[in-house]
N, C-alpha and C positions, 0 to 999 in steps of 0.2 A: 808448797804452792807453786811448783815448777811445772813447766810443760802444760800450761793452761790451754784447754780447748778453746778455739775461737767461737764467738757467738754465731749461731747457725741461722738466725732468722731475725726479722725486725723486732720482735718482742724481746729476744735475748739482748739485742743491742740497747734497747730502751732501759731494761733492768740493769744491765752492767753499768751504763752511764749514770743512772740514778744512784746506784750504790757507791760507785767511785766518787761521785760528787760529794756525798755525805761522809764517806769513810776516809777520803783523802789518800787513797792508795789503789793500785790496780786490783781488780777483782776478776776471778774466773767463774764460769758458770757452774763449776763443780766445787768451788770453795764453800765450806760450811760456815754457818754463823759462829760455831765454836772456834774454827781455825782463824776466823777474822777477828775474834775477840769482841763480838757484838754483845752488848748488854741490853737489858730490857728497854731502857730509855732510848737508846740509839735505834733499836728495832722498831719502836713505835714511830720514830721519825721516818725511818725507811718505808714502813708500810703506809704511813700517811701520804708520802710522796707518790707511792704506787697508786693508791686510791685516787689521789688528785689527778694524776696524769691519765689514768685509764678509765676513771669513772667506775671502777670495780673494787669492792672490798673482798678480802680473802678471809673466809671463816677460819678461825684458829684450829679447829678440829680437822680441817682439810690439809693443813700444812704443818707436818709434825717436825719438831726440832730434831737435829740441829739445823736443818733447812739449808737448801742451796738455791741458787738462781734457776738451775735446771728444774728443780722440783717445783719452785714457785711458778715458773712458766707453764708447767704441766697443769697445775691447779687453775691458773687463769684461763688456759685453753678450755678446760672443762666448764668454766663459767662464761664462755662465749667470746674470749679474746683470741683472735686468729694469730697463728704463728707460722706463716709461710716461710719456707727455706729461702735463704739468700743465694742468688746466682741463677742466671738464665732468665729469659724474657717473662715466662709465666710467673716465676717466683718473685718478680718485682711488683707484683700486684697485691694490694690489700683488698680482699674481696668480702663483701657483706651482702646479705639478703639475696643470695644468688638464685634462690628458688622463686623469687618474686615474678609476677606475670607481666609487669610493666617493662617497656623498653629500657635498657640499662643506661646509666650515665657513666662516662669514663672521665675521671677527675685527676688532674695533675696536682698533687698536693703541695708542691713547692718547697717543702721543708728540707733543704739540702744539708742540714745539720742533724736531722733526725729521721723518724719514720712516719711522720704525719699522723700520729695516733688521734689527733683531733677529729680525723675522719670517722672514727668509731662513733663519736657522738653525732656527727652530721648524718651518717647513715642510719643511726637509730632514730633520729628525729624524722627522717624521711619515711620510715616505716618498712615493714617486712615485704610489702608488695613492690618496693623500688630497688632493683639490683643496683649496687654501687661498687665501682671498681676504682680504687685510688692507685695511680702509678707512681712508684718511687722515683725520685730524682737520680741522676747519675752520680757516681762517686761514693755512694754510701757503702758499697760492698767491695771497695778496693779497685774497681775497674776504672779505666781512664775516663775522664770527663771530656765529652766532645767539645770541639773548639768553637762551635757556633750554635745559635738557637736552631738554625736549619738542620744541623746534624742531630741535635737532640730530638727534634720533631720527627725526623726520618726514623730514628731508632725507636721512638715511642710508637710510631705507626705500626711497626712489626708487632709490638705487644698488643696494641689495640686490635689488630686483625686476628690475633690468637684468641682474644676474648670475644670479639664480635666480627665475624668475617666480612659482613656487608652492612651497608647503611640502611636506613638513615641513622646517623650518629648524633648523639647528644654529648657534647664535650663541656668540660668545665675545668677551672683551676684557680688557685690562689697565688697572688704575687707573681714570681717568675713562672710558676706553673700555669697561670693564665696566659702569659705571653707565649709559652711553648704550645699551649692548646690553640692559641690564635694561629700560629704557624702551621700546626697540624691541620686545622680547618681549611686554611688556604690551599694546602697540598691536596687534601681530599677533594676540594672543589675543583682544582685543576685537573684531577684525575677522573672527573665525572661522577664522583660520589656525592650523595646528598648529606649535608649536615643540617639536622633539624633546628638546632640552636647551639650557640656557644655562650657559656656563662663565665664571665671573668670576675673574680672577687679581689678587690684592691690591687688590680693589675694596672701598671702604668709604665709604658715604655720609657718615657722621658725621665722618670724619677726612680725606677725600680733599682737601678744600680746605685744612684746617689743616696737612696734610702738606706742602703747598707752602710753601717758605720765602718770606719777603717778597722783593720785588724792589727793593732799594735801588739808588741810583746807584753802580755799581761799574765796574771796568774792563771793556772789551769782552772781554778774555781770560777773565775770570771768568764773564761771561754765556755765552760760547760753551761753556766747560767745563760749566756747569750744564745747558745744553740737550742736549749730546751725551752726557752720562752715561747717558741712556736707552738708547743704542745700543751701548755698549761691551761687547763680548763678554768682555773680560778683567777686568771689574769695575774699570776705571780704571788698570790697571797698564800705562802707556804711557810711552814715552821723553819726557823733558822736555828742551827745548833748553838747552844749557849757556851760550849767549850770548843776549842780548836780541834781539828781532825788530827788523828795520829800522824806522826812524822813518817813519811815514806822512806824506805831504805833506798840504797843507791840503785838497786834494780828497779824499784818502783818509780824513782825519780826519772830514770831513763825512759820508762814506759810512758809516764805522764808527759815528758818532753816530746816524745814521738806523737802522742795524741795532739798536742798543741801544734806541732809542725803540720800534721795532716789537716787539722782544722784550718790553719792559715792558708795552706795551699788550695784547699777546696773553696774557701772564701774568696781568695784572689781570682781563681779560675772563673767562678760565677760572675764576679764583678766585671771581668774582661768580656765575657760572653754577652752580658746584658748591655754594656756600653757600646758594643760593636753592632748590635742588632738594629736594622732599619727595616721595619715591616712594610711589606707590599700591601696592595689593596685587597680587600675581601668583600664579597658581595652577599654573604649570608647574614642571617639574623644574629645579632650580638646583644646580650644583656650584660651590662656592667653594674655590679653591686659595689657601691662606693661608700666607705666608712664616713660617717658624719664628722668625726674628729679631724678628718683630712679635707674637709669641704673646700677650704680656700687655698689648697695646695698650688693650683694653677691660675690664680687670679681670675681673669676674665674668660677662661676656657672651660665651659661646663662639661665638655666631653673628655677632659683629662688626657688629651692627645690623640684620642681614637677617632675623632670626627674626620680627620684628614684621610683615613685609610679604610673607613667603613661606609656603607650605604644604608644600612638598616640597624641603627644603634638605639637602644633604650637604656636609660640610666636610672637606677633606683638607689635610694639612700638606705643604708643599714647602720645600726648603732655601733659604736666602738671605734677603735683605731685600727692600724694596719694589722696588728696581731690579735688584739682582743676581739675583733669582729668574728674570728673563727674559733675563739676559745670561750671567752665569757659570754658572747652573744651568738653562739652557734645555733641556738633555737630560732632566732630571727632570720639568720642566713638560710637555714633549712626551709623556713616558711616561704621565703622569696624563691628559693630554688625549686620547691615543690610547685609553686604557682607557675613558674616558667615552664617546667616540664609538662604540667597539665595542658599548657597552651601550645606545646610544640607539635 
């Protein structure tokens, strides 16, 4: 298992991380189940996680043993899971319902530790008539993370214009993605473009960085779990192996240590960026979808910090918490998003 090819797209990245989490060792997209020593019980756990994360089951007759991640990704692609290549502006986009006749929504998914696959469920709930483009955060494919929200917004605007050259635009985002979308909307407004509506989900300038837990030196398993919580459609109710994972060899230990280092650096970079951001005023329409479980986060401020910088703000309650609102309760979020887009 030397000279492993790197994951080539967001789907590869997701599958590699899931398999490494359960197996406890580095996994390549061309490593077979036989080479990995996977038995039937472990395979069941692996595939249960895949189904949980993507909302897709894999018929056994479609995926012949010994099986590889590359082969599994190809089967999932045939069943409607996109697998765009990593690298370049257009390839940072997770696109769904592209043939739909409605104006598209451009959504910053905010999952800087993963590929925002909760957006698959969100796009499916919106229906085939609604084109949906989720823009990946910076740093997932090894490129440098911009030093400010303003730089992130400027870079994402290049991608936005590749998808939709002219407005009116419909923007959205979750967590830090909503904050980046806010800055993108401000810049589009300043350039004379029309933004029909901006939808932010659980986005809060004053607490976005503080909501991120510190990234202490922990086990690789804990790090992977914290990263993938953003994507879990079940709110974290997944099977836990009853036996410990295989012990990684020295080469595997080095690879896992490198993954932890990269995670820590990305985590720290986003914390710095969020803490440094001071939003300017924005005159367009903003809809803030706020999780009910965080209702008292700001005491007496019902606008959660946005009232000071917006002139047309509407706040709607959605069920769940910061993460579960877009996983466990994605249907309710989609309902509010559809209602907003209908009125844009």
